[in-house]
C-alpha positions as CSV (number, residue, x, y, z in Angstrom):
1,M,23.5,-54.8,25.8
2,D,23.1,-52.6,22.7
3,D,19.8,-51.2,24.0
4,E,21.4,-50.3,27.3
5,R,24.3,-48.6,25.6
6,T,21.9,-46.7,23.3
7,S,19.9,-45.6,26.3
8,N,23.0,-44.5,28.0
9,L,24.3,-42.6,25.0
10,L,20.9,-40.8,24.5
11,G,20.9,-39.9,28.2
12,A,24.4,-38.5,28.0
13,L,23.5,-36.5,24.9
14,A,20.3,-35.1,26.5
15,L,22.2,-34.1,29.6
16,S,25.1,-32.6,27.7
17,V,22.7,-30.4,25.6
18,M,20.7,-29.3,28.7
19,D,23.9,-28.5,30.7
20,A,25.2,-26.4,27.9
21,F,21.9,-24.6,27.4
22,N,21.5,-24.0,31.2
23,A,25.1,-22.6,31.4
24,V,24.5,-20.2,28.4
25,V,21.1,-19.0,29.8
26,T,22.4,-18.6,33.3
27,N,25.5,-16.7,32.0
28,S,23.7,-14.4,29.6
29,A,20.6,-13.6,31.7
30,G,21.2,-14.9,35.2
31,Y,18.3,-17.3,34.9
32,G,18.5,-20.9,36.0
33,G,16.1,-23.6,37.0
34,E,12.7,-23.5,35.5
35,T,12.8,-19.7,34.7
36,P,13.5,-20.2,31.0
37,A,10.8,-22.8,30.7
38,A,8.3,-20.5,32.4
39,L,9.0,-17.7,29.9
40,V,8.9,-20.0,26.9
41,T,5.7,-21.7,28.1
42,L,3.9,-18.4,28.9
43,G,4.8,-17.1,25.5
44,A,3.4,-20.2,23.8
45,E,0.3,-20.4,26.1
46,P,-0.6,-16.9,27.3
47,G,-3.2,-16.7,30.0
48,L,-2.1,-19.8,32.0
49,S,-2.9,-19.8,35.7
50,I,-0.2,-20.3,38.3
51,N,-1.6,-23.7,39.0
52,Q,-1.4,-24.7,35.3
53,L,2.1,-23.4,35.0
54,R,3.1,-25.2,38.3
55,Q,1.9,-28.5,36.8
56,I,3.8,-28.0,33.5
57,L,7.0,-27.0,35.3
58,N,6.6,-29.6,38.1
59,L,7.1,-27.0,40.8
60,S,5.3,-26.6,44.1
61,H,2.6,-23.9,44.3
62,P,4.7,-21.7,46.6
63,G,7.8,-22.2,44.3
64,T,5.8,-21.1,41.3
65,V,4.4,-18.1,43.1
66,R,7.9,-17.0,44.0
67,L,9.0,-17.5,40.4
68,I,6.2,-15.4,39.1
69,D,6.7,-12.7,41.7
70,R,10.4,-12.5,40.6
71,L,9.5,-12.4,36.9
72,E,6.8,-9.8,37.5
73,K,9.3,-7.6,39.6
74,E,11.7,-7.9,36.7
75,G,9.0,-6.7,34.2
76,L,8.9,-10.0,32.3
77,V,5.4,-11.3,33.4
78,E,2.2,-9.6,34.3
79,R,-0.9,-11.0,36.1
80,R,-4.3,-10.2,34.8
81,S,-7.8,-11.3,35.8
82,G,-8.6,-14.8,34.6
83,A,-11.5,-15.9,32.5
84,N,-13.6,-16.9,35.5
85,G,-12.7,-13.9,37.7
86,R,-11.4,-16.1,40.5
87,T,-8.0,-16.9,39.1
88,L,-5.2,-14.9,37.7
89,A,-3.9,-15.3,34.2
90,L,-0.2,-14.9,33.4
91,F,1.1,-13.1,30.3
92,L,4.5,-12.0,29.1
93,T,5.3,-8.4,28.8
94,D,7.0,-7.1,25.7
95,T,10.3,-7.4,27.6
96,G,9.4,-10.9,28.6
97,S,8.6,-11.8,24.9
98,E,12.0,-10.5,23.9
99,R,13.7,-12.5,26.6
100,R,11.7,-15.6,25.4
101,K,13.1,-15.1,21.9
102,A,16.6,-14.9,23.2
103,I,16.2,-18.1,25.3
104,L,14.9,-20.0,22.3
105,L,17.8,-18.8,20.2
106,E,20.3,-19.9,22.9
107,R,18.5,-23.3,23.1
108,R,18.6,-23.7,19.3
109,Q,22.3,-22.8,19.1
110,Q,23.2,-25.4,21.8
111,V,21.2,-28.2,20.1
112,Q,22.6,-27.2,16.7
113,I,26.1,-28.1,17.9
114,A,25.1,-31.8,18.1
115,I,23.0,-31.7,14.9
116,N,25.8,-30.1,12.9
117,S,27.8,-33.3,13.2
118,L,25.3,-35.1,11.0
119,T,24.9,-35.3,7.3
120,P,21.6,-34.1,5.7
121,N,20.5,-37.7,5.3
122,E,21.3,-38.5,8.9
123,R,19.4,-35.4,10.0
124,Q,16.3,-36.5,8.1
125,Q,16.6,-40.0,9.8
126,L,17.0,-38.3,13.2
127,T,13.9,-36.2,12.7
128,A,11.8,-39.3,11.9
129,L,13.2,-41.1,14.9
130,L,12.6,-38.1,17.2
131,E,9.0,-37.8,16.0
132,K,8.5,-41.5,16.8
133,M,10.1,-41.2,20.2
134,L,8.2,-38.0,21.2
135,T,4.9,-39.6,20.1
136,A,5.6,-42.5,22.4
137,M,6.5,-40.2,25.3
138,T,3.2,-38.3,25.0
139,T,0.7,-40.0,27.3
140,N,-1.6,-37.1,28.4
141,E,-2.3,-33.4,28.2
142,L,0.1,-32.4,31.0
143,Q,2.8,-34.6,29.6
144,A,2.4,-32.9,26.2
145,F,2.8,-29.4,27.8
146,T,5.7,-30.6,29.9
147,I,7.6,-32.1,26.9
148,C,7.2,-28.9,24.9
149,R,7.9,-26.4,27.7
150,L,11.1,-25.2,26.0
151,C,10.0,-25.8,22.4
152,E,10.0,-23.3,19.6
153,E,6.4,-23.7,18.6
154,E,7.0,-21.3,15.7
155,V,9.3,-23.9,13.9
156,C,7.2,-26.9,15.0
157,P,3.6,-25.8,14.6
158,G,0.8,-28.0,15.9
159,D,0.1,-29.6,12.5
160,R,3.7,-30.9,12.3
161,C,4.4,-31.4,16.0
162,P,4.4,-35.1,17.0
163,V,3.5,-34.2,20.6
164,E,0.5,-32.1,19.6
165,Q,-0.7,-34.7,17.1
166,K,-0.5,-37.4,19.8
167,Y,-2.3,-35.2,22.3
168,C,-5.1,-34.6,19.8
169,Q,-5.4,-38.3,19.3
170,I,-5.7,-38.8,23.1
171,L,-8.5,-36.2,23.2
172,K,-10.5,-38.0,20.5
173,Q,-10.4,-41.3,22.5
């Protein structure tokens, strides 16, 4: 019964944080759905193709094309020739990079509300537990990108990221 309650509490916390984040981002910029994740992902992984982005965001191909069309029209994303000449590579514009920074700040502020209720020792314990849980959740390359689609990679670089570390272990196997 305790495991079920713990799962329920974690689910409620995760949903509460995401609801607050989505409300803030939608109110401040008019973006909902996977738009924030697209901007954050393209900032962290410049040059992705529409198909790669589609997989990370778990959207249909037409849905991803419409999303990129809208972001390009708003001056946030630009399409360039891909490495093989047959695909297009997606990049943030300067305006898109600034919007990415704002989204990450809004995300951090919403998560911080929950974290601020903890003591420094509890925060340290939580970090260790989150690292362990995220490692367990990382099962393949796509899952790694999906998990980190709204991450601040600048504060969790690859050498300290449990998802990236697990992904590197998977590649070595």
